[in-house]
C-alpha positions as CSV (number, residue, x, y, z in Angstrom):
1,M,-0.6,36.5,-74.6
2,K,3.3,36.3,-73.9
3,K,2.6,38.4,-70.7
4,I,-0.2,36.1,-69.6
5,I,2.1,33.0,-70.2
6,S,5.0,34.7,-68.1
7,I,2.5,35.3,-65.2
8,L,1.3,31.8,-65.3
9,L,4.8,30.6,-65.3
10,A,5.7,32.5,-62.4
11,L,2.7,31.4,-60.5
12,V,3.7,27.6,-61.1
13,M,7.3,28.3,-59.9
14,V,5.9,30.2,-56.7
15,F,3.6,26.9,-56.2
16,A,6.6,24.6,-56.7
17,A,8.8,26.3,-54.3
18,S,5.9,26.3,-51.8
19,V,5.5,22.5,-52.3
20,A,9.2,22.0,-52.0
21,F,9.6,24.1,-48.7
22,T,6.6,22.3,-47.2
23,A,8.1,18.8,-48.0
24,C,11.5,20.1,-46.7
25,D,9.7,21.4,-43.4
26,T,7.9,18.1,-43.0
27,A,11.1,16.2,-43.5
28,V,12.8,18.3,-40.8
29,D,10.0,17.9,-38.5
30,S,10.1,14.1,-39.1
31,E,13.9,14.3,-38.3
32,I,13.2,16.3,-35.1
33,E,10.6,13.6,-34.0
34,T,12.8,10.8,-34.6
35,E,15.5,12.5,-32.7
36,S,13.1,13.1,-29.8
37,D,12.0,9.6,-29.8
38,T,15.7,8.5,-29.8
39,I,16.4,10.6,-26.8
40,A,13.3,9.5,-24.9
41,E,14.3,5.9,-25.4
42,D,18.0,6.7,-24.3
43,V,16.6,8.1,-21.0
44,I,16.4,4.4,-19.6
45,D,19.9,3.2,-18.9
46,P,20.2,-0.2,-20.4
47,E,22.8,-1.1,-17.6
48,F,20.3,-0.2,-14.8
49,K,19.1,-3.0,-12.6
50,V,16.7,-3.2,-9.7
51,G,16.4,-6.2,-7.3
52,F,13.4,-7.1,-5.2
53,I,13.5,-9.4,-2.2
54,F,10.1,-11.1,-1.3
55,L,9.3,-13.0,1.9
56,H,6.9,-15.4,0.3
57,D,5.8,-16.1,-3.4
58,E,2.7,-14.8,-5.2
59,N,0.5,-17.1,-3.2
60,S,0.9,-14.7,-0.4
61,T,-1.5,-11.8,-0.9
62,Y,1.0,-9.6,0.8
63,D,3.8,-10.4,-1.4
64,K,1.8,-10.4,-4.7
65,N,0.8,-6.9,-3.9
66,F,4.4,-6.1,-4.2
67,M,5.1,-8.0,-7.1
68,D,2.1,-6.6,-9.0
69,A,3.4,-3.1,-8.2
70,A,7.0,-3.9,-9.3
71,K,5.6,-5.4,-12.7
72,A,3.4,-2.4,-13.3
73,V,6.2,0.0,-12.9
74,Q,8.7,-2.2,-14.9
75,A,6.1,-1.9,-17.8
76,E,5.6,1.8,-17.3
77,L,9.3,2.6,-17.4
78,G,10.2,0.2,-20.2
79,L,12.6,-1.9,-18.3
80,T,13.4,-5.3,-19.4
81,D,13.2,-8.6,-17.6
82,E,17.0,-8.5,-17.5
83,Q,16.7,-5.2,-15.6
84,V,14.2,-6.2,-13.0
85,L,15.4,-9.2,-10.7
86,F,13.0,-11.0,-8.0
87,K,14.2,-13.2,-5.2
88,V,11.3,-15.0,-3.9
89,G,10.7,-17.0,-0.6
90,V,13.6,-15.2,1.2
91,D,13.3,-15.9,4.9
92,E,13.7,-13.3,7.7
93,S,17.3,-14.4,8.2
94,N,20.8,-14.3,6.8
95,A,19.2,-15.5,3.7
96,C,18.0,-12.0,3.0
97,Y,21.6,-10.6,3.2
98,E,22.7,-13.4,0.9
99,A,20.0,-12.5,-1.5
100,A,21.0,-8.7,-1.4
101,A,24.5,-9.5,-2.0
102,E,23.6,-11.8,-4.9
103,L,21.5,-9.0,-6.4
104,V,24.6,-6.5,-6.1
105,D,26.7,-9.2,-7.7
106,A,24.2,-9.2,-10.6
107,G,24.7,-5.5,-11.2
108,C,21.6,-4.0,-9.3
109,D,21.9,-0.4,-8.5
110,V,18.9,-0.6,-5.9
111,V,17.5,-3.5,-3.9
112,F,14.2,-3.5,-2.1
113,A,12.9,-5.9,0.5
114,D,9.3,-6.2,1.6
115,S,9.3,-7.7,5.1
116,F,9.8,-6.2,8.6
117,G,12.2,-9.0,9.6
118,H,14.3,-8.3,6.7
119,E,15.6,-5.0,8.0
120,T,18.7,-6.1,10.0
121,Y,20.0,-8.0,6.8
122,M,19.3,-5.2,4.6
123,I,21.1,-2.8,6.9
124,Q,24.2,-5.1,6.8
125,A,24.1,-5.2,3.0
126,A,23.8,-1.4,2.9
127,Q,27.0,-1.1,5.1
128,E,28.9,-3.4,2.9
129,F,27.8,-2.0,-0.5
130,P,27.9,1.8,0.0
131,N,27.4,2.5,-3.7
132,V,24.1,0.6,-3.9
133,Q,20.7,2.0,-2.7
134,F,18.7,-0.3,-0.4
135,A,15.1,0.3,0.4
136,H,12.9,-1.6,2.9
137,A,9.2,-1.7,3.5
138,T,7.7,-1.4,7.1
139,G,11.1,-0.7,8.8
140,T,12.0,1.5,11.6
141,K,15.8,2.1,11.5
142,S,16.7,4.4,8.6
143,K,16.6,7.5,10.7
144,T,18.8,6.1,13.7
145,E,21.3,4.1,11.2
146,G,22.5,7.3,9.6
147,L,23.2,5.4,6.2
148,A,22.9,7.7,3.2
149,N,21.9,4.6,1.0
150,Y,19.5,3.0,3.4
151,H,15.7,3.9,3.2
152,N,12.5,2.9,4.8
153,A,8.9,3.2,3.4
154,F,5.4,2.7,4.2
155,A,2.1,4.3,3.9
156,S,-0.9,5.6,5.9
157,I,-2.8,2.4,5.3
158,Y,-4.8,3.2,8.6
159,E,-6.7,5.6,6.4
160,G,-7.6,2.9,4.0
161,R,-8.5,0.4,6.9
162,Y,-10.6,3.1,8.3
163,L,-12.6,3.5,5.1
164,V,-13.2,-0.2,4.7
165,G,-14.4,-0.3,8.2
166,V,-16.9,2.3,7.4
167,A,-18.2,-0.1,4.6
168,A,-18.2,-2.9,7.3
169,G,-20.2,-0.6,9.7
170,M,-22.7,0.2,6.7
171,K,-23.2,-3.5,6.3
172,L,-23.8,-4.1,10.0
173,N,-26.5,-1.5,9.9
174,E,-28.1,-3.1,7.0
175,M,-28.1,-6.4,8.9
176,I,-29.7,-4.7,11.8
177,A,-32.4,-2.9,9.6
178,N,-33.3,-6.2,8.0
179,G,-33.8,-8.0,11.3
180,D,-30.8,-10.4,10.7
181,I,-29.1,-9.4,14.0
182,T,-29.8,-7.0,16.8
183,P,-27.8,-3.8,17.4
184,E,-25.9,-5.7,20.3
185,Q,-25.1,-8.6,18.0
186,A,-23.0,-6.5,15.7
187,K,-19.8,-8.3,16.5
188,I,-16.8,-8.2,14.1
189,G,-14.2,-10.9,14.1
190,Y,-10.6,-9.9,13.1
191,V,-7.9,-12.3,12.0
192,G,-4.4,-10.7,12.9
193,A,-1.0,-12.1,12.1
194,F,0.9,-10.6,15.2
195,D,0.2,-8.1,17.9
196,Y,2.8,-5.7,16.3
197,A,2.1,-2.1,16.0
198,E,1.5,-2.3,12.2
199,V,-1.3,-4.9,13.0
200,V,-2.7,-3.1,16.0
201,S,-2.8,0.2,14.2
202,G,-4.6,-1.4,11.4
203,L,-7.2,-3.4,13.5
204,T,-8.0,-0.3,15.5
205,S,-8.4,2.0,12.6
206,F,-10.8,-0.6,10.9
207,F,-12.9,-0.9,14.0
208,L,-13.1,3.0,14.5
209,G,-14.3,3.3,10.9
210,A,-16.9,0.6,11.6
211,R,-18.1,2.3,14.9
212,S,-18.2,5.8,13.1
213,V,-21.3,4.6,11.5
214,C,-22.4,1.6,13.7
215,E,-22.2,2.7,17.3
216,T,-22.9,-0.7,18.8
217,A,-20.1,-2.5,16.9
218,T,-17.6,-4.6,18.9
219,M,-14.7,-6.6,17.8
220,E,-13.1,-9.7,18.8
221,V,-9.3,-10.5,17.5
222,I,-7.4,-13.8,17.0
223,F,-3.8,-13.6,16.4
224,T,-2.3,-16.6,14.3
225,N,1.4,-15.7,15.0
226,S,2.3,-16.0,11.4
227,W,2.2,-13.6,8.4
228,F,1.1,-16.3,6.0
229,D,-0.7,-19.6,7.1
230,I,-3.7,-20.6,4.9
231,A,-5.0,-23.2,7.4
232,L,-4.4,-21.1,10.6
233,E,-6.0,-18.1,9.2
234,K,-9.1,-20.1,8.0
235,E,-9.3,-21.8,11.4
236,A,-9.2,-18.4,13.3
237,A,-12.1,-17.2,10.9
238,I,-14.0,-20.2,11.7
239,K,-13.5,-19.8,15.5
240,L,-14.6,-16.2,15.3
241,M,-17.8,-17.2,13.4
242,D,-18.4,-19.8,15.8
243,A,-18.3,-17.0,18.6
244,D,-21.1,-15.1,16.9
245,C,-19.0,-12.7,14.8
246,V,-21.2,-11.6,11.9
247,L,-18.5,-10.0,9.8
248,I,-14.8,-10.8,9.5
249,S,-11.8,-8.8,8.5
250,Q,-8.1,-9.6,8.7
251,H,-4.4,-8.4,8.6
252,A,-3.0,-11.7,7.4
253,D,-1.5,-12.7,4.1
254,S,-3.6,-15.5,2.8
255,E,-7.1,-16.2,1.2
256,G,-7.9,-18.6,4.1
257,A,-10.3,-16.3,5.9
258,P,-12.2,-15.0,2.8
259,K,-12.8,-18.7,1.6
260,A,-14.1,-19.6,5.2
261,C,-16.4,-16.7,5.0
262,E,-17.8,-17.7,1.7
263,E,-18.4,-21.1,2.9
264,R,-20.4,-19.8,5.7
265,G,-22.1,-17.0,3.9
266,V,-20.5,-14.3,6.3
267,P,-19.4,-10.8,4.9
268,N,-15.6,-10.5,4.6
269,V,-13.3,-7.4,4.4
270,A,-9.8,-8.5,3.1
271,Y,-6.4,-6.9,2.6
272,N,-4.1,-6.3,-0.3
273,I,-6.2,-7.8,-3.0
274,S,-9.9,-8.0,-4.0
275,T,-11.3,-11.3,-3.1
276,I,-14.7,-11.0,-5.1
277,S,-13.3,-13.7,-7.6
278,I,-13.0,-16.2,-4.7
279,A,-15.9,-15.1,-2.5
280,P,-18.4,-13.5,-4.9
281,T,-21.3,-13.6,-2.4
282,T,-19.5,-12.3,0.7
283,A,-16.4,-10.3,-0.3
284,L,-17.4,-6.5,0.6
285,I,-14.2,-4.6,-0.3
286,S,-10.3,-4.6,0.4
287,S,-7.9,-1.9,1.2
288,K,-4.2,-2.0,0.2
289,I,-1.0,-0.1,-0.2
290,D,-0.1,0.6,-3.9
291,W,3.6,0.4,-3.9
292,A,3.9,1.7,-7.4
293,P,4.4,5.3,-6.6
294,Y,7.2,4.5,-4.3
295,F,8.9,2.2,-6.7
296,R,8.7,4.7,-9.4
297,M,10.3,7.4,-7.4
298,M,12.9,5.0,-6.0
299,I,13.9,3.7,-9.4
300,N,13.9,7.2,-11.2
301,A,15.8,8.8,-8.4
302,T,18.5,6.0,-8.5
303,M,18.7,5.9,-12.2
304,N,19.1,9.7,-12.3
305,G,21.8,9.6,-9.5
306,E,19.5,11.6,-7.2
307,S,19.0,11.3,-3.4
308,F,15.4,10.2,-2.2
309,E,13.9,10.3,1.3
310,T,15.4,8.4,4.1
311,D,11.8,7.5,5.5
312,W,8.9,7.9,3.0
313,C,5.4,7.8,3.9
314,G,2.7,7.3,1.2
315,S,-0.8,8.5,1.5
316,L,-4.2,8.9,-0.2
317,E,-2.7,12.0,-1.8
318,T,0.2,10.2,-3.3
319,G,-2.0,7.4,-4.6
320,S,-0.6,4.9,-2.2
321,V,-3.4,4.0,-0.2
322,I,-6.4,2.7,-2.2
323,L,-9.4,0.6,-2.0
324,T,-10.4,-2.2,-4.3
325,E,-13.5,-2.6,-6.0
326,L,-16.7,-2.3,-3.9
327,N,-18.9,-5.5,-4.4
328,A,-22.3,-4.0,-5.1
329,E,-23.9,-7.4,-4.5
330,V,-22.9,-7.5,-0.9
331,A,-22.3,-3.8,0.1
332,A,-25.2,-1.8,1.7
333,E,-27.1,0.7,-0.2
334,G,-25.3,4.1,-0.1
335,T,-21.9,2.6,0.7
336,A,-20.1,4.2,-2.3
337,E,-21.4,7.6,-1.5
338,K,-20.5,7.4,2.2
339,L,-16.9,6.2,1.2
340,A,-16.6,9.2,-1.1
341,E,-17.8,11.5,1.8
342,V,-15.4,10.1,4.4
343,E,-12.4,10.0,2.0
344,A,-12.9,13.7,1.3
345,G,-12.9,14.3,5.2
346,L,-9.7,12.4,5.6
347,R,-8.0,14.2,2.7
348,D,-9.0,17.7,4.0
349,G,-8.2,16.9,7.6
350,S,-11.8,17.2,8.9
351,I,-11.9,13.5,9.7
352,K,-8.9,12.2,11.9
353,V,-8.7,8.4,12.2
354,F,-7.4,8.4,15.7
355,D,-9.4,11.2,17.0
356,T,-9.2,10.8,21.0
357,S,-12.6,12.2,21.4
358,R,-14.0,9.1,19.7
359,F,-12.5,6.2,21.7
360,T,-11.3,5.4,25.3
361,V,-8.8,3.0,26.8
362,N,-9.9,1.5,30.1
363,G,-12.7,3.9,30.2
364,E,-10.4,7.1,29.9
365,A,-9.7,9.4,27.1
366,L,-6.1,9.7,26.2
367,T,-4.5,13.1,26.6
368,E,-0.8,11.9,26.4
369,Y,0.7,8.7,25.1
370,K,4.3,7.7,24.6
371,A,5.4,5.5,21.7
372,D,8.7,4.1,20.7
373,V,9.1,6.3,17.6
374,I,12.9,6.6,17.7
375,D,14.0,3.0,17.2
376,E,17.3,2.6,19.2
377,G,16.6,-1.0,19.9
378,D,15.7,-0.5,23.5
379,F,11.8,-0.6,23.1
380,V,11.5,2.4,25.4
381,P,8.5,4.7,24.5
382,E,10.0,8.2,24.3
383,T,7.7,10.3,22.2
384,N,4.3,11.8,23.0
385,V,2.2,11.1,20.0
386,I,-1.1,12.9,21.0
387,A,-1.4,16.2,19.5
388,D,-4.4,18.5,18.3
389,G,-6.8,15.9,19.7
390,A,-5.6,12.7,17.9
391,F,-2.9,9.9,18.0
392,N,-0.7,11.1,15.1
393,E,0.1,7.8,13.6
394,S,2.9,7.8,10.8
395,A,3.5,11.4,11.2
396,L,6.9,11.1,13.0
397,R,7.9,8.0,11.2
398,S,6.5,5.9,8.2
399,A,6.2,2.8,10.1
400,P,3.1,2.6,12.4
401,Y,3.6,3.1,16.1
402,F,0.1,2.9,17.4
403,D,0.6,0.0,19.8
404,I,-2.4,0.5,22.2
405,K,-3.6,-2.9,23.4
406,F,-6.5,-2.2,23.1
407,I,-9.1,0.5,22.9
408,D,-12.4,-0.2,24.5
409,G,-14.7,-2.4,22.4
410,I,-11.9,-4.7,21.1
411,T,-11.1,-8.0,23.0
412,V,-8.7,-10.7,22.1
413,K,-10.0,-14.3,22.0
């Protein structure tokens, strides 16, 4: 009996020890997790600040696109409102330099500006504040300025515009098949801001996408000579529709054109945001640059004291070129499948947006074309950009340099 009791007592002691060890182990794990959580939180420097300079406010679809990306990355990285500072409605003038200097005085470690005309003033700020990083969208001078703290960034948005052009071409084909228009009436209207390379590259890639599926498509362009003017953009869209354009697209920053299309019942392809909410019966799809990948990289690199690219170009691969929701109520049948097919071709290189075998200029195919890639302020084209059967857009510099005015099939009103 005593032997049995001794055995039972021994088993109880072993069990108790096991429980105690498990509890201790759990406590250690808990301490490790707590310490790990603390370390993760400490990765964000509470003193770090990033500043953003925007040409307009959130009423501009262009600026709102940047703002949305900045807010998304802020939330993702856990930055407070005190660490992310916005300057809104900053003109392309010395006001940009003053805004940049104010952001530096506020403690910003990196400052980003979103408009082409901001570049001169951002360079001035970079020269004056060498310990702060300055980044700028759509600019061209980072490679020639030689400043370690000045950066340009853009994306191959011509790929996105080509894709939405395909969606537009599919819609034209549907209209032809339904008897709404004849093949010869497949005329697109395009509202452009300025005849700069960025806009010309975009409208051309859109047209090439449309024509890749609708061979009879033509396009007429009106330039408003303003990045953001609701009235002018709406007026331009109306003029194009009055000139028998049966589908409208744009590279301008307001909702003027999409709203005009909704009033007239004309299909529309927009830019930077989905316009389905304001044009539910006519909005087809939009393309946009998602700036979140760049902002994430820019902020993390600066926060960690690391260098980042002087001239950065995002793409489909980096998640920087994206399409908004396809409006199934407006899109032609099979559009989603066609877009997936074409995107795969763009990704693997089997489709080239500016394939020189697929367009002519004054009736001639291009075998050589010099563009002003190296921006030395002289506006002298110095670099042949035709290679491997295509105009190699954004391969030598992130900002577009496709400035051919215009390929056959495109006219200016």
